[in-house]
Every structure is written in structure tokens, then in C-alpha cells.
DSSP file (Angstrom, degrees, kcal/mol; ACC not computed):
  #  RESIDUE AA STRUCTURE BP1 BP2  ACC     N-H-->O    O-->H-N    N-H-->O    O-->H-N    TCO  KAPPA ALPHA  PHI   PSI    X-CA   Y-CA   Z-CA
    1    1 A L     >        0   0    0      0, 0.0     4,-2.7     0, 0.0     5,-0.2   0.000 360.0 360.0 360.0 -43.3   -4.2  -40.4 -102.8
    2    2 A E  H  >  +     0   0    0      1,-0.2     4,-2.7     2,-0.2     5,-0.2   0.945 360.0  47.7 -53.2 -50.4   -6.2  -43.1 -101.0
    3    3 A Q  H  > S+     0   0    0      1,-0.2     4,-2.5     2,-0.2    -1,-0.2   0.890 111.6  49.5 -61.1 -43.0   -8.7  -43.2 -103.7
    4    4 A R  H  > S+     0   0    0      1,-0.2     4,-2.4     2,-0.2    -1,-0.2   0.909 113.4  47.1 -64.8 -42.6   -6.1  -43.4 -106.5
    5    5 A L  H  X S+     0   0    0     -4,-2.7     4,-2.4     2,-0.2    -2,-0.2   0.882 111.0  50.9 -66.5 -39.2   -4.3  -46.2 -104.7
    6    6 A E  H  X S+     0   0    0     -4,-2.7     4,-2.7    -5,-0.2    11,-0.2   0.918 111.8  47.8 -62.0 -45.0   -7.6  -48.1 -104.1
    7    7 A A  H  X S+     0   0    0     -4,-2.5     4,-2.5     1,-0.2    -2,-0.2   0.927 112.5  48.7 -62.1 -45.6   -8.5  -47.8 -107.8
    8    8 A A  H  X S+     0   0    0     -4,-2.4     4,-2.5     2,-0.2     5,-0.2   0.901 111.2  49.6 -60.7 -41.7   -5.2  -48.9 -108.9
    9    9 A F  H  X S+     0   0    0     -4,-2.4     4,-3.3     1,-0.2     6,-0.4   0.944 112.1  47.6 -62.0 -45.6   -5.2  -51.9 -106.6
   10   10 A E  H  X S+     0   0    0     -4,-2.7     4,-2.0     1,-0.2    -2,-0.2   0.900 113.1  49.3 -65.2 -36.8   -8.7  -53.0 -107.7
   11   11 A K  H  < S+     0   0    0     -4,-2.5    -1,-0.2    -5,-0.2    -2,-0.2   0.916 119.0  39.0 -64.5 -41.2   -7.6  -52.6 -111.5
   12   12 A T  H  < S+     0   0    0     -4,-2.5    -2,-0.2    -5,-0.2    -1,-0.2   0.877 131.3  23.9 -80.2 -36.7   -4.5  -54.6 -110.9
   13   13 A F  H  < S-     0   0    0     -4,-3.3    -3,-0.2     2,-0.2    -2,-0.2   0.438  98.2-122.4-114.9  -1.2   -5.8  -57.3 -108.5
   14   14 A G  S  < S+     0   0    0     -4,-2.0     2,-0.3    -5,-0.4    -4,-0.2   0.676  79.8  82.3  73.8  18.8   -9.5  -57.4 -109.3
   15   15 A R  S    S-     0   0    0     -6,-0.4     2,-0.3     2,-0.0    -2,-0.2  -0.994  77.6-110.4-152.1 149.3  -10.8  -56.6 -105.8
   16   16 A H        +     0   0    0     -2,-0.3     2,-0.4    -6,-0.1    -9,-0.1  -0.613  31.4 179.5 -81.7 136.0  -11.3  -53.6 -103.6
   17   17 A V        -     0   0    0     -2,-0.3     2,-0.3   -11,-0.2    -7,-0.1  -0.997  29.6-122.2-132.0 131.6   -9.0  -53.0 -100.6
   18   18 A D        -     0   0    0     -2,-0.4     2,-0.4    88,-0.1   -15,-0.0  -0.526  30.1-164.7 -68.5 129.9   -9.3  -50.1  -98.3
   19   19 A I        -     0   0    0     -2,-0.3     2,-0.5   -17,-0.1   -13,-0.1  -0.975   5.8-163.6-121.3 135.7   -6.0  -48.1  -98.1
   20   20 A I        -     0   0    0     -2,-0.4     2,-0.5     2,-0.0    33,-0.1  -0.968   5.5-159.8-120.1 128.6   -5.2  -45.6  -95.4
   21   21 A V        +     0   0    0     -2,-0.5     2,-0.4    32,-0.1   -19,-0.1  -0.926  10.8 178.0-113.2 131.3   -2.4  -43.2  -95.9
   22   22 A R        -     0   0    0     -2,-0.5     2,-0.1     3,-0.0    -2,-0.0  -0.999  23.4-131.5-129.0 135.7   -0.7  -41.3  -93.0
   23   23 A G     >  -     0   0    0     -2,-0.4     4,-2.4     1,-0.1     5,-0.2  -0.304  32.4 -99.3 -77.5 169.5    2.3  -39.0  -93.5
   24   24 A A  H  > S+     0   0    0      1,-0.2     4,-2.5     2,-0.2     5,-0.2   0.886 122.4  50.4 -57.1 -45.7    5.4  -39.1  -91.4
   25   25 A K  H  > S+     0   0    0      1,-0.2     4,-2.0     2,-0.2    -1,-0.2   0.908 112.4  48.0 -65.3 -40.8    4.4  -36.3  -89.1
   26   26 A D  H  > S+     0   0    0      2,-0.2     4,-2.0     1,-0.2    -1,-0.2   0.879 111.2  49.5 -64.4 -38.6    1.0  -38.0  -88.5
   27   27 A W  H  X S+     0   0    0     -4,-2.4     4,-2.3     2,-0.2    -2,-0.2   0.898 110.6  50.3 -70.4 -38.3    2.5  -41.4  -87.8
   28   28 A L  H  X S+     0   0    0     -4,-2.5     4,-2.5     1,-0.2    -2,-0.2   0.906 111.7  49.0 -65.9 -40.5    5.0  -39.9  -85.4
   29   29 A K  H  X S+     0   0    0     -4,-2.0     4,-1.4     2,-0.2    -1,-0.2   0.894 109.1  52.1 -59.5 -43.3    2.1  -38.2  -83.6
   30   30 A L  H  < S+     0   0    0     -4,-2.0    -2,-0.2     2,-0.2    -1,-0.2   0.929 112.6  45.6 -59.4 -48.6    0.2  -41.4  -83.5
   31   31 A A  H >< S+     0   0    0     -4,-2.3     3,-1.6     1,-0.2    -2,-0.2   0.930 111.0  51.3 -64.4 -45.5    3.1  -43.2  -81.9
   32   32 A A  H 3< S+     0   0    0     -4,-2.5    -1,-0.2     1,-0.3    -2,-0.2   0.755 104.0  61.8 -67.1 -22.8    3.8  -40.5  -79.4
   33   33 A G  T 3<  +     0   0    0     -4,-1.4    -1,-0.3    -3,-0.2    -2,-0.2   0.320  67.5 142.5 -86.7  10.7    0.1  -40.6  -78.4
   34   34 A N    <   -     0   0    0     -3,-1.6    -3,-0.1     1,-0.2    15,-0.0  -0.289  36.4-162.8 -51.4 115.2    0.2  -44.2  -77.2
   35   35 A P  S    S+     0   0    0      0, 0.0    -1,-0.2     0, 0.0     3,-0.1   0.538  81.3  54.3 -82.4  -2.6   -2.1  -44.1  -74.1
   36   36 A F     >  +     0   0    0      1,-0.1     4,-2.3     2,-0.1     5,-0.2  -0.424  58.2 148.4-126.4  59.7   -0.7  -47.5  -72.8
   37   37 A P  H  > S+     0   0    0      0, 0.0     4,-2.1     0, 0.0    -1,-0.1   0.848  74.5  50.8 -67.2 -33.5    3.1  -47.0  -72.6
   38   38 A A  H  > S+     0   0    0      2,-0.2     4,-1.6     1,-0.2     5,-0.2   0.939 113.5  44.8 -68.1 -46.8    3.5  -49.3  -69.6
   39   39 A D  H  > S+     0   0    0      1,-0.2     4,-2.8     2,-0.2     7,-0.2   0.876 112.0  53.7 -66.6 -36.2    1.5  -52.2  -71.3
   40   40 A S  H  < S+     0   0    0     -4,-2.3     4,-0.3     1,-0.2    -1,-0.2   0.897 106.4  51.6 -64.8 -41.8    3.4  -51.6  -74.5
   41   41 A A  H  < S+     0   0    0     -4,-2.1     3,-0.2    -5,-0.2    -1,-0.2   0.866 115.6  42.3 -60.7 -36.5    6.8  -51.9  -72.8
   42   42 A K  H  < S+     0   0    0     -4,-1.6    -2,-0.2     1,-0.2    -1,-0.2   0.896 137.0   3.6 -78.4 -41.3    5.7  -55.2  -71.3
   43   43 A A    >X  +     0   0    0     -4,-2.8     3,-2.0    -5,-0.2     4,-0.5  -0.623  60.4 176.8-153.0  80.8    4.0  -56.8  -74.2
   44   44 A G  T 34 S+     0   0    0     -4,-0.3    68,-1.1     1,-0.3    67,-1.0   0.697  83.2  59.6 -59.0 -21.8    4.1  -54.8  -77.5
   45   45 A D  T 34 S+     0   0    0      1,-0.2    -1,-0.3    66,-0.2    -5,-0.1   0.572 101.3  54.7 -83.9  -8.0    2.3  -57.5  -79.4
   46   46 A Q  T <4 S+     0   0    0     -3,-2.0    39,-3.4    -7,-0.2     2,-0.5   0.502  95.8  75.9-101.1  -8.0   -0.7  -57.2  -77.1
   47   47 A V  E  <  +A   84   0A   0     -4,-0.5    64,-3.3    -3,-0.3     2,-0.3  -0.914  62.6 170.4-108.8 131.2   -1.2  -53.4  -77.6
   48   48 A A  E     -AB  83 110A   0     35,-2.9    35,-2.9    -2,-0.5     2,-0.4  -0.946  23.9-150.3-138.0 156.0   -2.7  -52.4  -80.9
   49   49 A V  E     -AB  82 109A   0     60,-2.5    60,-2.2    -2,-0.3     2,-1.0  -0.995  11.9-144.8-127.4 134.2   -4.1  -49.3  -82.6
   50   50 A R  E     -AB  81 108A   0     31,-3.4    31,-1.8    -2,-0.4     2,-0.4  -0.851  20.8-147.8 -97.2 102.8   -6.8  -49.3  -85.2
   51   51 A V  E     - B   0 107A   0     56,-2.5    56,-2.2    -2,-1.0     2,-0.3  -0.568  18.1-149.8 -74.9 121.0   -5.8  -46.4  -87.4
   52   52 A M  E     - B   0 106A   0     -2,-0.4    54,-0.3    54,-0.2    52,-0.1  -0.675  23.1-146.6-100.9 147.3   -9.0  -44.9  -88.8
   53   53 A R  S    S+     0   0    0     52,-2.8    -1,-0.1    -2,-0.3    53,-0.1   0.932  99.4  15.3 -67.6 -48.8   -9.7  -43.2  -92.1
   54   54 A K  S    S-     0   0    0     51,-0.5    -1,-0.2    25,-0.1    25,-0.0  -0.902 111.0 -80.1-119.4 151.3  -12.2  -40.9  -90.3
   55   55 A P        -     0   0    0      0, 0.0    25,-0.2     0, 0.0    24,-0.1  -0.237  52.2-109.3 -53.5 136.0  -12.3  -40.6  -86.5
   56   56 A A        -     0   0    0     23,-2.4     2,-0.2     1,-0.1    48,-0.1  -0.421  42.6 -96.0 -63.9 138.6  -14.2  -43.5  -84.9
   57   57 A P     >  -     0   0    0      0, 0.0     4,-2.3     0, 0.0     3,-0.4  -0.395  27.7-133.3 -57.7 129.8  -17.5  -42.4  -83.5
   58   58 A V  H  > S+     0   0    0      1,-0.3     4,-2.6     2,-0.2     5,-0.2   0.874 105.8  50.0 -55.9 -44.0  -17.2  -41.6  -79.8
   59   59 A E  H  > S+     0   0    0      1,-0.2     4,-2.0     2,-0.2    -1,-0.3   0.854 108.9  52.9 -64.9 -37.2  -20.3  -43.6  -78.9
   60   60 A A  H  > S+     0   0    0     -3,-0.4     4,-1.0     2,-0.2    -2,-0.2   0.915 110.1  47.4 -64.9 -43.8  -19.0  -46.6  -80.9
   61   61 A V  H >< S+     0   0    0     -4,-2.3     3,-0.7     1,-0.2     4,-0.5   0.915 111.3  50.8 -63.1 -43.9  -15.7  -46.6  -79.0
   62   62 A T  H >< S+     0   0    0     -4,-2.6     3,-1.3     1,-0.2     4,-0.3   0.885 104.8  59.2 -60.8 -37.6  -17.5  -46.3  -75.7
   63   63 A G  H >< S+     0   0    0     -4,-2.0     3,-1.2     1,-0.3     4,-0.3   0.742  90.8  71.1 -63.3 -25.4  -19.7  -49.2  -76.7
   64   64 A L  G XX S+     0   0    0     -4,-1.0     3,-1.7    -3,-0.7     4,-0.7   0.755  78.1  76.5 -59.9 -25.4  -16.5  -51.3  -77.1
   65   65 A Q  G X4 S+     0   0    0     -3,-1.3     3,-0.7    -4,-0.5    -1,-0.2   0.834  86.1  62.1 -58.3 -32.2  -16.1  -51.4  -73.4
   66   66 A A  G <4 S+     0   0    0     -3,-1.2    -1,-0.3    -4,-0.3    -2,-0.2   0.769 105.8  47.1 -65.1 -21.5  -19.0  -54.0  -73.2
   67   67 A Y  G <4 S+     0   0    0     -3,-1.7    26,-0.4    -4,-0.3    27,-0.4   0.571  92.0 101.8 -93.9 -12.6  -16.8  -56.4  -75.3
   68   68 A A    <<  -     0   0    0     -4,-0.7     6,-0.1    -3,-0.7    17,-0.1  -0.541  67.8-131.4 -82.9 133.9  -13.6  -55.9  -73.2
   69   69 A G    >   -     0   0    0     -2,-0.3     3,-2.2     1,-0.1    -1,-0.1  -0.293  34.4 -97.1 -72.8 170.5  -12.5  -58.5  -70.7
   70   70 A E  T 3  S+     0   0    0      1,-0.3    -1,-0.1    -2,-0.1    -2,-0.1   0.745 126.3  46.3 -64.5 -23.4  -11.6  -57.5  -67.3
   71   71 A D  T 3  S+     0   0    0      2,-0.0    -1,-0.3     0, 0.0     2,-0.3   0.139 100.1  88.8-102.9  20.3   -7.9  -57.5  -68.2
   72   72 A E    <   -     0   0    0     -3,-2.2     2,-0.3    14,-0.1    13,-0.2  -0.830  56.9-160.1-116.8 156.9   -8.4  -55.5  -71.4
   73   73 A K  E     -C   84   0A   0     11,-1.6    11,-2.3    -2,-0.3     2,-0.3  -0.964   7.5-178.2-133.8 148.9   -8.4  -51.8  -72.1
   74   74 A V  E     +C   83   0A   0     -2,-0.3     2,-0.3     9,-0.2     9,-0.2  -0.973  12.9 148.6-147.1 136.5   -9.8  -49.7  -74.9
   75   75 A T  E     -C   82   0A   0      7,-2.3     7,-3.0    -2,-0.3     2,-0.4  -0.956  36.0-117.9-154.2 170.9   -9.7  -46.0  -75.6
   76   76 A S  E     -C   81   0A   0     -2,-0.3     2,-0.4     5,-0.2     5,-0.2  -0.951  20.5-176.5-120.3 137.6   -9.7  -43.4  -78.4
   77   77 A V  E >  S-C   80   0A   0      3,-2.3     3,-1.8    -2,-0.4   -44,-0.1  -0.974  78.8 -17.9-133.5 117.9   -6.9  -40.9  -79.1
   78   78 A G  T 3  S-     0   0    0     -2,-0.4     3,-0.1     1,-0.3    -1,-0.0   0.757 126.4 -56.1  60.7  27.3   -7.4  -38.5  -81.9
   79   79 A G  T 3  S+     0   0    0      1,-0.4   -23,-2.4   -24,-0.1    -1,-0.3   0.352 114.4 111.9  86.8  -7.2  -10.1  -40.7  -83.4
   80   80 A D  E <   - C   0  77A   0     -3,-1.8    -3,-2.3   -25,-0.2     2,-0.6  -0.704  68.5-123.0 -95.9 152.9   -8.0  -43.8  -83.6
   81   81 A I  E     -AC  50  76A   0    -31,-1.8   -31,-3.4    -2,-0.3     2,-0.4  -0.860  21.8-164.2-107.1 123.7   -8.8  -46.8  -81.3
   82   82 A W  E     -AC  49  75A   0     -7,-3.0    -7,-2.3    -2,-0.6     2,-0.3  -0.871  11.6-178.3-104.1 137.8   -6.1  -48.1  -78.9
   83   83 A V  E     -AC  48  74A   0    -35,-2.9   -35,-2.9    -2,-0.4     2,-0.6  -0.996  25.1-154.7-141.2 142.2   -6.6  -51.5  -77.3
   84   84 A V  E     -AC  47  73A   0    -11,-2.3   -11,-1.6    -2,-0.3   -37,-0.2  -0.977  28.9-151.2-109.8 113.5   -4.6  -53.6  -74.8
   85   85 A F        -     0   0    0    -39,-3.4     2,-0.2    -2,-0.6   -39,-0.0  -0.465  21.3 -99.3 -81.2 154.6   -5.6  -57.3  -75.5
   86   86 A S        -     0   0    0     -2,-0.1    -1,-0.1     1,-0.1   -14,-0.1  -0.504  19.2-161.6 -73.8 138.2   -5.6  -60.0  -72.9
   87   87 A R  S    S+     0   0    0     -2,-0.2    -1,-0.1   -16,-0.2   -15,-0.0   0.675  91.7  59.1 -86.3 -21.1   -2.7  -62.3  -72.8
   88   88 A E  S    S+     0   0    0      1,-0.2    -1,-0.1   -17,-0.1    -2,-0.0   0.835 104.9  48.9 -77.7 -32.5   -4.8  -64.9  -70.8
   89   89 A R        -     0   0    0      1,-0.1    -1,-0.2     0, 0.0    -3,-0.1  -0.934  69.7-157.1-114.0 121.4   -7.5  -65.3  -73.5
   90   90 A P  S    S+     0   0    0      0, 0.0     2,-0.5     0, 0.0    -1,-0.1   0.741  82.0  49.2 -71.6 -23.1   -6.3  -66.0  -77.0
   91   91 A S  S    S-     0   0    0      4,-0.0     2,-0.4     3,-0.0     3,-0.0  -0.961  74.3-160.9-122.4 119.8   -9.4  -64.7  -78.7
   92   92 A S     >  -     0   0    0     -2,-0.5     4,-0.7     1,-0.1     3,-0.5  -0.756  20.5-143.7 -96.1 138.4  -10.8  -61.4  -77.7
   93   93 A R  H  > S+     0   0    0    -26,-0.4     4,-1.6    -2,-0.4   -25,-0.1   0.716  98.2  70.9 -69.5 -21.3  -14.4  -60.3  -78.3
   94   94 A L  H  > S+     0   0    0    -27,-0.4     4,-1.6     1,-0.2    -1,-0.2   0.891  88.9  60.0 -63.2 -39.7  -13.0  -56.8  -78.9
   95   95 A L  H  4 S+     0   0    0     -3,-0.5     3,-0.4     1,-0.2    -1,-0.2   0.932 109.4  41.5 -53.9 -50.7  -11.3  -57.8  -82.2
   96   96 A A  H  < S+     0   0    0     -4,-0.7     3,-0.4     1,-0.2    -1,-0.2   0.809 110.8  57.2 -68.2 -29.7  -14.6  -58.8  -83.8
   97   97 A A  H  < S+     0   0    0     -4,-1.6     2,-0.9     1,-0.2    -1,-0.2   0.741  93.6  70.0 -74.5 -22.2  -16.5  -55.7  -82.3
   98   98 A M  S  < S+     0   0    0     -4,-1.6    -1,-0.2    -3,-0.4     2,-0.1  -0.230  75.7 141.7 -87.6  46.6  -14.0  -53.3  -84.0
   99   99 A N    >>> -     0   0    0     -2,-0.9     4,-2.6    -3,-0.4     3,-0.5  -0.440  66.4-106.1 -89.7 164.5  -15.3  -54.1  -87.4
  100  100 A H  H 3>5S+     0   0    0      1,-0.2     4,-1.8     3,-0.2    -1,-0.1   0.853 116.1  58.3 -50.3 -43.8  -15.9  -51.6  -90.4
  101  101 A K  H 345S+     0   0    0      1,-0.2    -1,-0.2     2,-0.2     4,-0.1   0.910 117.5  30.4 -59.7 -44.0  -19.6  -51.6  -90.0
  102  102 A R  H <45S+     0   0    0     -3,-0.5    -2,-0.2     2,-0.1    -1,-0.2   0.848 135.3  24.3 -84.4 -37.6  -19.4  -50.4  -86.4
  103  103 A M  H  <5S-     0   0    0     -4,-2.6    -3,-0.2     1,-0.3     2,-0.2   0.723 101.4-119.8-105.3 -28.1  -16.3  -48.3  -86.4
  104  104 A G     << -     0   0    0     -4,-1.8    -1,-0.3    -5,-0.5     2,-0.3  -0.517  58.9 -24.9 106.9 177.9  -15.7  -47.2  -90.0
  105  105 A T  S    S+     0   0    0     -2,-0.2   -52,-2.8    -4,-0.1   -51,-0.5  -0.475  79.8 135.1 -71.9 128.7  -12.7  -48.0  -92.3
  106  106 A G  E     -B   52   0A   0     -2,-0.3     2,-0.4   -54,-0.3   -54,-0.2  -0.978  41.5-137.0-162.4 171.1   -9.6  -48.7  -90.4
  107  107 A T  E     -B   51   0A   0    -56,-2.2   -56,-2.5    -2,-0.3     2,-0.4  -0.999  20.0-134.0-140.1 140.1   -6.6  -50.9  -90.2
  108  108 A S  E     +B   50   0A   0     -2,-0.4     2,-0.4   -58,-0.3   -58,-0.2  -0.749  21.8 174.8 -99.7 139.4   -5.0  -52.4  -87.0
  109  109 A R  E     -B   49   0A   0    -60,-2.2   -60,-2.5    -2,-0.4     2,-0.1  -0.999  27.7-123.9-138.8 138.4   -1.3  -52.5  -86.2
  110  110 A N  E >>  -B   48   0A   0     -2,-0.4     4,-2.4   -62,-0.2     3,-0.5  -0.367  33.5-103.5 -78.6 166.3    0.3  -53.8  -83.0
  111  111 A W  H 3> S+     0   0    0    -64,-3.3     4,-3.2   -67,-1.0     5,-0.3   0.852 118.6  60.8 -60.0 -38.2    2.6  -51.5  -81.0
  112  112 A N  H 3> S+     0   0    0    -68,-1.1     4,-2.4   -65,-0.3    -1,-0.2   0.918 109.4  42.8 -53.0 -44.4    5.7  -53.3  -82.2
  113  113 A T  H <> S+     0   0    0     -3,-0.5     4,-2.5   -69,-0.2     5,-0.3   0.956 114.8  49.8 -65.1 -50.9    4.9  -52.3  -85.8
  114  114 A V  H  X S+     0   0    0     -4,-2.4     4,-2.4     1,-0.2    -2,-0.2   0.941 113.1  47.6 -55.3 -49.5    3.8  -48.8  -84.8
  115  115 A R  H  X S+     0   0    0     -4,-3.2     4,-2.7     1,-0.2    -1,-0.2   0.943 112.3  48.0 -55.6 -53.7    7.1  -48.3  -82.8
  116  116 A R  H  X S+     0   0    0     -4,-2.4     4,-1.9    -5,-0.3    -1,-0.2   0.853 110.6  49.8 -63.3 -38.1    9.3  -49.6  -85.6
  117  117 A L  H  X S+     0   0    0     -4,-2.5     4,-1.8     2,-0.2    -1,-0.2   0.899 111.4  50.8 -67.5 -39.7    7.7  -47.5  -88.3
  118  118 A A  H  X S+     0   0    0     -4,-2.4     4,-2.0    -5,-0.3    -2,-0.2   0.900 108.7  51.8 -63.5 -39.4    8.2  -44.4  -86.0
  119  119 A E  H  < S+     0   0    0     -4,-2.7    -1,-0.2     1,-0.2    -2,-0.2   0.914 108.2  50.9 -60.1 -41.4   11.8  -45.3  -85.5
  120  120 A M  H  < S+     0   0    0     -4,-1.9    -1,-0.2     1,-0.2    -2,-0.2   0.881 116.8  40.9 -63.6 -38.2   12.3  -45.5  -89.3
  121  121 A L  H  <        0   0    0     -4,-1.8    -1,-0.2     1,-0.2    -2,-0.2   0.734 360.0 360.0 -78.9 -25.3   10.7  -42.1  -89.7
  122  122 A G     <        0   0    0     -4,-2.0    -1,-0.2    -5,-0.2    -2,-0.1   0.352 360.0 360.0 -43.1 360.0   12.4  -40.6  -86.7
């Protein structure tokens, strides 16, 4: 399905865009697996998940720790990458480090979006 959607998008708009499809059950599991519930409750816009097409390499996720500020957190759950971004620093080095080249194909969504989509599916 992802390949068909990507081909249709490229045909229609003249450029390639990676598309990741998750079913309702998988999305609800993703939302339930949030490793940072307290941070999410305080600042849902500062907690994000990078939903991966294929699980992120463990060593690559571990390597992200070097880019995290002292008030930032990063972990992997089921191959997806969860991050708590700093509210004190407007630009995090983590964001740039979580690129396609290092992590693989993925797309990031903040907790507010993840939660609302899960509620719609609920």
C-alpha cells in the first residue's frame, strides 16, 4: 500500500514523498506505548515520536543520546523513536540527528497529534 501511494503521489505531484501507513490497531498500540506519560501530560507539544517504516537501528538510537541536551530524553519503543524535547532551547540537535540517512525512513508527530488520532480510532 505504501509503495502504491508513493507512486501515485509522485505521478500526481511530480516528486517522491515517503508515505508510512499504520493500521488502527498499530496506532493504538503506539499511543499506549508512550514511554513519557508524565512529560506528555505537562507538554504534549514537546514529546514526539518518529514513526519508522522499519525499526530504527538500536545503535543509531543509542547514538542519539550524544545529541540530547541535559533536559531532553530519547528512547526506542517497538522500533519507533520517542523524544522529549527541551522547552528551554528552541532548537534541539536531536531533530537534525534523527534524519533519514541515520535512522531510516520515518515521520515525526508530537504527542498531541498521536493522542488525538488514537482518540478518533478509540
